[in-house]
N, C-alpha and C positions, 0 to 999 in steps of 0.2 A: 594720503600722507599716512603711508601704510608706516610703521613701526612694530619694532619686533621687539626691542629695550630698553633701556631708559638713555636720553642721550641730551645732548641740546644741542638746538635748534634757531634756525636765524627767522625770526617771523615778523616782516615791516621793517628790518634794521635793526628786533630789539632781538637779544639771544632772552631763551625763557630753556630753560631744565625741564623736560617730560619726565617723568617719572611711573608704570605700569598702564604703557601704551593698553595692552589687552586685556587690562580690569574689567568684566563687565558690568556696564552698567546699568542696562536693564534686562534680566535675563528672560524676558520673555521674548525677548527679538532677539538676545544674545548682539546685544548693540554694546561695544567696546567705547572705554575713554579717546583715544587713539580716533574714535568716526564720531562720537561728539566736536571733539574739537573742529575736525576736518569739516562739519556740516557749517561750525559758530566760524572758521575762517570764510566757508562760501557766499557766509550767507552775511557778512560784513559789512558790505557798500549798502542791504537795504537794511539795516539794522543799526548797526552803530547810527545814523541823523535822527535816529526815535529814542537815541541811546544821551544824543549833543547836549550836554551839559546837564544832567543828569544825576546824582546822587543815587546810587544803587545799591539797593540789600539786597543780598541774595540767600537762597537756596539750595542749603550745597545734601548731597548725599553722595556720601565720601568712600561710602561699604554699596555701593548702589540704592533701584529703588526697591529692589526686592520685587517680591507678587502680592498678589490677594490672597494668596495665603501665609506669607510674611512678609508686610512693609517691611520697611528699611527704613534704617536710624535716620532723620532729617533734622537738620538747625535751620534756623534763622540765622546769617550776620551780615552787620549792619558796619559799624568799625575794620577799617581797613588791617591787616595785622603786621604787624611788622614784620615780616618776612615774607611779603610781598613783595616787586619788585621797585627799585626808587625809582622807576618812571611812569608808572601809575598813579596817575591827577589826584594830590586828595585833596576834600576838602571836609570844612569843623562845618555842621550844623550843630545849631543852639537849641534844643528843644527845652519845654517847658523847665524839668526840673533835673536837665543831664545833657549835655553834647556828645555827640558822634563824630570820627571821623570818616568819613566816605570815601568809596572812590568815583569818579569817575572817567568812563570809557571814550575814550574817543580815538581805539585804533584798532588794527587787530590782531594785535599783540595782546591784549588787554582782554578781551576775547576769548583767546587761546587758552589764556594763561585762566582766566576764568574759567575752562574746557579741563585743563587740570587740577585745578583744586573740585573737580566735582560740584562746581554752582549751577548747578543744571538750569533752574530757575531764577531766573533780572527782572525784581520788580522796582520799579522807577516810580517819584511823585507826578501827578499834574504840572510840576514848577520846575525851574531850575536855577543855575547861582552863574553871576557874573565873571568877569578876570579876574577880579578877585572872590573870588569864594562867597560874595552877598546873596542872600536870596532872591531869586527875583515871582511880581508877582505869575499865577500860574495861567501857560497860556495855549493848555487846550480841558474839555471839559470829557468827563467818561461818564456812560447809565454803563452797570452793571448788570447784566439780565442772565437773572439764576437761577435755572429750571427746576421747583420743589420736588418733593415727594409726588411722584402722581404727571409729573410732567418732563417734557426731554424739551429737546433742539426746536420743535415744528411750534409750540406755545413759542418756544424765545423766536422766533422768525416773526410771528405772527403777530409781539409786540412790537420790535423794532422797526417793521413795518408804522406804527400807530405813533410809536415815539418819533418815527424818521419824520411824518406829520404836523407831531405838535415842532419836533423845531425849525423847520422849516419857519412854519409862521412867526415867528421869529428873527431868521434872518440867522439859522444854524442849516449849514452843511454837515449830516451824518457819514461816517465811513464807518462800517460795521465789518466788526469779527471774530473771526471763531477763536475760543479761550482757549482748546485743546485739551479745556477738562469739561465742564457741563453743555454751558453756552456761550451769550455771545460778547461780546462789547460793543459800547457804541460811542465814537471821538466825536467829535466836534471843534476846531480850531479855537480860539477864543482871542481878540487883542491884550489882552494883559491890563485892562483897564480895572479890575475887578480884583479885589486879592479872594484868598481861599473858605472866606469866611463868609466871603457874599456867594461865589461861586456853590457851594456846598446846599445853600440855603436856595438856593434857584432850583439846584439839580432837586432837591427835595420837595420845591413847585410842585417839578414837572411828572417827579414819582405819583404826589400825592393827586397832581391831575389827569394821571393812565389810566388809574386806578381806578378811578370818580367813574372815568370812561367805560373804562374793562375791567368790572369789579370781578366776575365772573373769574377770568383771566390773568388780576397783574395788584399782585401787594405791594406793600411799599414800606412796612414796617418788618424788624429783624426781627418779630418773635417767628421762632419755631413753627408753635404751632398755628401759625397761620394763611402756611405756603403749600398743603397740600394741595395737587394739581392747576400749582399756580407758579407763575416769575414773578421770582419779586429783583421789582427795578430800586437793585442798588448804586442813593444818589453817594454811602459815603465816600465814597474815593476818591470826593473832591477834597476831601478836609486836609489841612497841611499835612498833616501827620502820616497820611492814611500813600497808600504806593499802590501801583497794580503789578500785575504779567508784564515785563513788556513788550511788545510786536515785535515777534520773529523768536521772541524766545522759547525756549525750551520746556516742555512743561516734565515733572515728578513722578509720573503716573505711571504702571505697566505697562505702557508701550509707550513709544517716547514723540510722543503726539505737540502738537507748535502751537500758538498764538498768532495764529494767519490774519493778513487784512483780507479779505472778501470784494468783491463787486456785489453793489444790489440784487443784478439777474441769477451772479447762482444763489442764492439764499431761497429765490424759489423751486430750483432742482433739485437733485436730488442731497443734501447736503448731510453731510458729515464733519468729525474732528480729523487734520491733515496729521499724518507722520512730517518727520524731518527730509524722508526723501522725495515724497511729491509734492514738498512745500520748493525743493532745486525745482527740482522739472518745470514744476511751475513758472518758475524765476529765470527759466531758462526759455520759456516764452514769451512772458511777459510783463511788464514792470511789477514796482509798488504801490496795487492798489487806491493805497494811504500815504503816498507820497508827497499828493499838494499840505495835507497836514506836518508834516518834519520841517521845522529848523531853518531854515538852510544856513550852516558849519562855514561863520563866515572868513576866508580868506585873510590869511597872518601880516597878509605883507603890503594892503589896502593903505595903510597909513604910510608905512616904507614907501610907496608907489609915487604918492597922493604926495608929497615931499620932497619929490628933487627932475631935475625933467630931464630925460635918462640921454637927448639931444648932446648936453649943456657940462655932464657930472660924468669923470671917469668910476665911481663908482659905478658896481651890479646891482639894476634893475631886474631884475629877470617877468618874462611877463605870464608863464607858469605861477601855478596854486604850488604853494610848497610844499614839500614831499618828506618822510623823513629819510634822513639819510642811508646807504643799503648800506652800512658798516658797523663791527663789534664794539666799535670805542666813537663816546662823544668826544665832541673838540669845543675847546674853551678859544681865544684871544683876547688880551686884554691890550688896549691900542691908546697910544697917547695924540695927544689928540688939541692943537696949537690952532682953537679955533677964536672969536671973538678972547674967551677967555678957555685958556690953558686948564685940560680935565683928561680925566682918563677912562673909558671906554673899557665896562667889563661884559665878555659876552659868554653867554652857555648857549650853546646847542641843543633844544630838546623841542621834541614833535614839528620836526624839518625847516625851524627855524632858530634864529642864535639869540635867544631870551637878551636883554641890553639894563645895565644901568650906568649911568656917569656919578665919578667917584669925582668930585670939582678937588677933592683934596688928596686924588692920590691913595693907592692901593694899601691899607693898611699894612707898618710893620710889628707896629705893637703888639701885646696881644691887651693889652694895659689904654687903650687905647682907637677907640671906634672912629670910623670914620661916615659922611653922610654918603649915602646910591640913591640917586635919582634914575627911576623908572622912565624909563625911555621906548619909542620904537620896535617893535622886534623885527631884526637885521636881516635879508636872505642868507643863506650860508654862504654863498661865495665870497663874504664880506669876509669872513675868517682868515680870509688871505691879501686883504686889500691893503693896500698901504701906497697914498704919493696925495697928489696935490689938486683941493677939490674946490672949485675956479670963486673968484668975487664975485658977488650976487647969486650965488645957492646953495643952501640952505649946508650950516656946518663949513661956510667956506675956512679954507685952513690947512696946515698938513700935518698929513695922518701916518705915523708909525706904527711899524707894531713895536706893543713894549714884551711880550710874551706870548705865546701859544704853546698848543701841547694836545693830552687829553686828560677827561676829568670824570668823576666816578665820583653819583651822587650818592650822601647815606640816607639822606631826608632832602624830601621836594615837597612840600605843601604852599596855602595860597599866603601863608604870612613870614614865614621860614623856610629857607634853603642853605640846607649843609653843602659842599661840595671839596672835592680834594684832587686840588690842580696840580699836574705836573708838564711842568714845563720842560724845554729846552736849554741843553747845558749852560746857553751864553744868554740868557732870557733875563727879564726884571728882577725873576726869582731864583733864581741862582740857580737854576735846574738840583732845588729839595723843593720837594711836595710841600705843597701846602694846603691848609685847608682853613675854606674860607668861611662863618657862618653870616648870612642875608639875612635881614629878620626886620619883619613891618613893624611901627611902632603908629601906633597913628596913622594919619598921611604919608609918612616919610617912612623911608626905607635906613639899617645902620647897616654896615658891612665891617664885620670880623675879625681880627685872625682867631685864632686858636690856638690855644699851649698845648701843645702834645703831652698827652693823659701818661703815658711811661712811656718809656721802650721796652719793647718785644722781649717775651726770653727766647733761647735757647730753643730754633724750632724743632733741635729730637725731642724736648721735654716733651712735646702738642698740650701747649699750656690753651686753653681754652678760654675765655675772657667772662666772665660770668652772666645770663640773663639774668634784666631785673623787673621787679614789678611794682605795678602799680596801683597808686594807693588809692580804694574804692573803698565800697562798703556792702550790703547783702543786696541792695537795690539791683546793683549793676549784676551782680551772678543767678540769670534767666535765664537766657536761651544755652541750649545747646547745655554736650556732656561735663559732671567737674568730677575731680578727685580735689580732698582738703587736708591740708598740712598743715602741723602744725608751726605756727611765727615762735621758733625759739629764738632767745633773746642772747647773742653771742656772733661773733663775725664769721661773716663769706671765706670759705677757702676752699681752695679748686688742688686737690691732689693729683699726680700726675707721676706716674712710674713707666721707667724705665730699665731697661736688660742689669745697671749696674748699681741702683737708687732713684728714691719715691721724693718727692719735694713737692713745698706747701706753698700755696699763692697766693697774695690776702685778693681781693677783690679788683686792689687797680692793679694789680703784677706784677704786688713785690715779692723776690721771696725770702718766706718766714719762718721755714725749717725753722732754724740755728733756736727759736722759739718755744718751739712744740718739739722735740726731737724725739720724742718716746712716742708721734700720731706720725709723723716717717719710717719711723724703727717699725711699728705694727705692720703699715700698710705695704714696705716691704716684703716685708716677711708673709703677708695673709694676701695676696695680690700679685698677678700676674704683670710682666713684665706689657707696655704695648696698651695701660689701662689710666682713663683721667673719666673721676670723681668733683663735682659738685655737694659741695655741704657746706657743713655750718662749724666750728667750733666754739663748744661752751663750756661752763666750771656749775656742777652741781653746789646747790649749798645744802645743809645737816638734811634738810629737805627734801633732796634732792630734786630741785624747780632752780632751772638754770638762773644763774646771776651773775650779770653782765658787772655789776661793783666790782664782782671775785675773778674776771676775768680779766679787767682790766690789770691786773697785779702781772700776769702773766704777760700784757699784750708790749710788743715791742722790747722786753728784754732778751739780749743777746746773748751777751755774755755766758758760758758755759756754765761755772762757778754758779752764778749766780742762778740757773736756769737747772743746775743739780739740784741745788737746792729750795727752786718751789715745785716743783714735778711732786712731792709726795705731801706741801703742804695746801696745794690750789690746780689737785690734776683737772684733766682737760678729758673730755672726750669729742671726739669726732662724729658728726650728725649726719649719713650721704643721705642725702634725697636725687642725684639723681647720675646716670654714667654719659660722658661722653662719648668717652672712645675707649672703644673695647673690643682687644686682640688686637689691635694697631687700625681698625674700623672704623670711620667717622661717626655717632648716630644723631650727629643734630638736626640731616631730615625724617628719622622717624617719628614715632610720635611719641608721645608722654605716658601712654600704654603700654608702648612697644618695650622704651627704654626704662621704665620703673620695673617690668618682668626681667629684663637685663641686668639688672643691677640688684636685683631677689636672687640670682640663677649665679652671683656674685662668689655668696652663704660668708659677708663677712664671719670673720669667729673671735676674734678680736675685743677683749670684754672693750678699749676705749675706742674699737670703728665698730658704726652701730648704725644701723638704713633702720629704722620706720616704717611704719607703715601707713600709710594713707587711709583715713579717713572716711570708713565706704559708707559711714548715715547721709544725710539733711544736715545741709549749711548749719539751721539752727544746733544740731547736738552735737556737731563742729564749733561752735563760739562755747557749746557750754561744755563740754570735756575741754576748751581751751580754756573755761571762766576760772574750770572747779579744780583745773592740772597750775592758776595763778600764772600760766604765760603768755604772751604777748599779743598774740591772737591768732588768727587761718588765714591761709597763703588756699586759694583757689587758683588750681588750676585744671585751661583745658584741657580733657582725658587727647583732644585727638592736635592737638598741639607742638609743631615742632620745637625746638628747642635754635633760641637767635640770637649768636650769642651776643654780646657789646649792649642789646639792647633792650631799653623798655617793654615791655608787649601788654597789653590789654589782655594777652591770655592768659596772664597771671595776676592774680587779683590781692594784694594785703587787707585784710581787715585787721583793721584794729579796737585792741578794748579803747585805749585811748591816744589822745595826739603826740605824738612826737616826731623831731623835730633838728633837723642837724644846720648845724650855726656853724662860722668860722668869728672865733675872736680878735680883736680889731687894736683891744685896750680895756683900760677899770679904774673905774672909780675907786680912791686910796678907802681903807680901812682899815684892819688891826697896822700896826706898826711894823709888820713885815709880811705884813699879807695883801689883804683887798675884800672889800667891800662889795663892788660886784661887776660881773662879765660884761661888756659893752659888746653887743655881736651883730653881729651880720647875714647878711647872701646871699654869694656874687649875681652880678646882671650884665645887661651889654654892655650899663659905663662905666659899673664899676663895684665894687662891695660897697651891699643898701645896708645901712644902719637896719637892726630892728627891733631895739631890746635893750635888756639890763636882763642882768639874770645871779641873784643873791645867796640861794637857797640852795639846797641841797647835797653840800659840800663836805665831803667826810676830811677830818684833821689831814688825813697821805693827802691826800685832794688835795685841797688850796695849802700845801705849802709844791706839790711837784710842778704845778701850776704859777703859782708865784714865780718860780725859778727859769720855768722854758717863758714869762711872759716879758719878764726883765732882761734874757738875756738878748733877744728883738722887741726894744725898749727902742723907740725912732719919738724926731719930734715934732712929723705932722702924721692929721690923721686919715687909717684906711679909707675912711667910709667915704662916701660923694656927697652924702645928707646930712652928715651926724648935727641933730636940734642942738642952737645954741647954748640952753638950759641942762644940757649934759655934758656938750664939749669945757664946760666954765672951768669943770677940775676931773678933766680924764685926764689919767697918763695915756700915751698913742704907745701900739706896741704892733710888731708885723701879723698882718695877716695868715698866719701860717697854723694853725692851732685848729682843729677842727674837736668837736663837743659835739651831744647830745644831748640834747632839754628833751621834758612835755610840755605838756602848757593846756590853756583851760582856754583859748581863742586866739580870734585877734581882732584887734581894735582894725573902726573905719580906715583910722590909719599909715595902719602893716604894720604895728606893733601886733607883739608878742604879750600874753596875756595871763599873768600868772604863772612866769614860765620856772622852772626847777632844773640845775642841772644834773643828769643822769651821768659825765661822766666822757672821756677822752676819747674820742673816736679815730687811734690810729691807723686805725684797718684803712681812712680817707683821709684821701686830698680833697687842696678848700674848692678846686677845679671839679671833684664829685657833689658837692651841694647844689642840691635844688630844693625850692618850694616843695613839702610835700603836698602838703591842702593848703585852704584857705575858708575850712567848715571851720 
């Protein structure tokens, strides 16, 4: 796989963009990224079974491993970034104090992507997840034989033989693996009847027994002081929260060594750690010594075949195991099925099969009404073109028509949620219009939801980029990796796009708001070169030079030139630029945060109202303290190696607030003053509609009360927009169309999902109802 420049390639039916293929990841041997990817592609047939169904933690060296004199930068990565391809399976794992969204690698393309992002080491637990993402009990036990100072591989082999005999006494057969580092791993297959706590305790007993039998050779304690000249039998790898290097994974050592399964006969020879080229040579001559321990990947069409008689039905019943379709496009089909009960079958291509749901009430055509979606067995890809009659007496007997078919793209594919945009045929049931559907698991059931269009895209010549969004977090989430810290400004997000003729300002949702801030647009046109797109925030500073959201609201939504000019002197605004998305007409979204920030500083924004605040260079604690001293909202932590993922909420950007804030949709009010209201009734959109989350009765200025009262009365309606408003609240409530978005601060949530002590902060004219989601339930 020799590559001299960045290119998009097809690997195992998947499109993957490979960049910097000539980057040297192992300087001592000159091994490049292209060679790492080539190794992963070749080793995939034996490596994937050991990864099958296991959440993968990656250890990445994006700038290479370095040398013994200058080790390379490295970080662990648990969460799968939003920038990862949508076809990689994601599973959410709830740990004791947090949850992570891990990848599960199942294809050659998955491994190639790992090589592309320099994830050299792949670590997995001893347990797997099922098809629904639920954690299973461990199916293997591992002992890590780690030589301490003064001991080496020879001593580890001696301990391995002793451990093998001890394991055999309890009916367990061990397979040795040279770890690619210093020592050995011993793996045993277990039947999955015991949990991780039991296996960890059992492994500890084995370690202690080995130490008692060989006190001069073995230590079972993690204390470093006890390890001199001995081999640590590390039993803790069986803890449910621990991971071990996957067999056939590269190691981030000075040389490209590999964790390699070995035969017991090899251990008594001239044993050493092997490099990747030697591993490939071994595999050409022999198989995987650990193959018997790898769980067999189930054939995803077994259930389908078991329900059909190939000699009696015209449906396709392939005998071969499914393989990904060799195409750059993924297919969908929706079939109308006149069986015992008429329904529609909704099928999306994934991993060589059509993942399928039955829709008893058909495909939803109204975003406010969700339909039930019942998961069914995977179907073969050939079913995408099937139509005709299934004979009476056969499973699913009845007539099948193709309601619509075509291709689709997935923006999300998790075990509990799938979001796919379907591009059907001109005369199909979708009307030849691209439609985006969300399939959402709610308990044991699934729902299918027709997504609303967020907004129409601005003209392409302007180059608008939908902003990347941050994930709400706390300081505990900012651990691994290299981070930059920026202040969280109390303003509104704005993207400035400059072309040859003008500068335009867009809101987060893509609405042109140039008319509201003409002085910012004029400064941008005069000081920024054409072909530039900048991401930032518009703020209004109070008398103490502190951003004031309340003050800024006076400028938001005002577009009449006379009114705007009157406000420019009264409420001046400043644009704080914090990211450069396009420079000289070239997209920088695939560049790292550090690279984009350097390019932004090089613009040298000189206008008084266009400012580039410096990122905070100290610790997170120092950044938070500085934010508090400046009376700001909080801090945004950004991974310094992260790319810009347009329109996505990413764990690479984490916002840490000093107080809880929540965007809400106003659905009604309770009477108060003769011409006003006593409190607002607010909610958050969900799969079933607008969910009521409480009342807000404080925090309003007289100006805000008057403005809100006029807007709400214009949208007055008879029926409540909420799906679950309590009876005592509805008694004297007055309802309004749910179009106004506001922001509140609050003390917390009740057990029934109601905001406690909510205080109004202001209208969010930059957001629409569909932009509102739960920020936090803490």
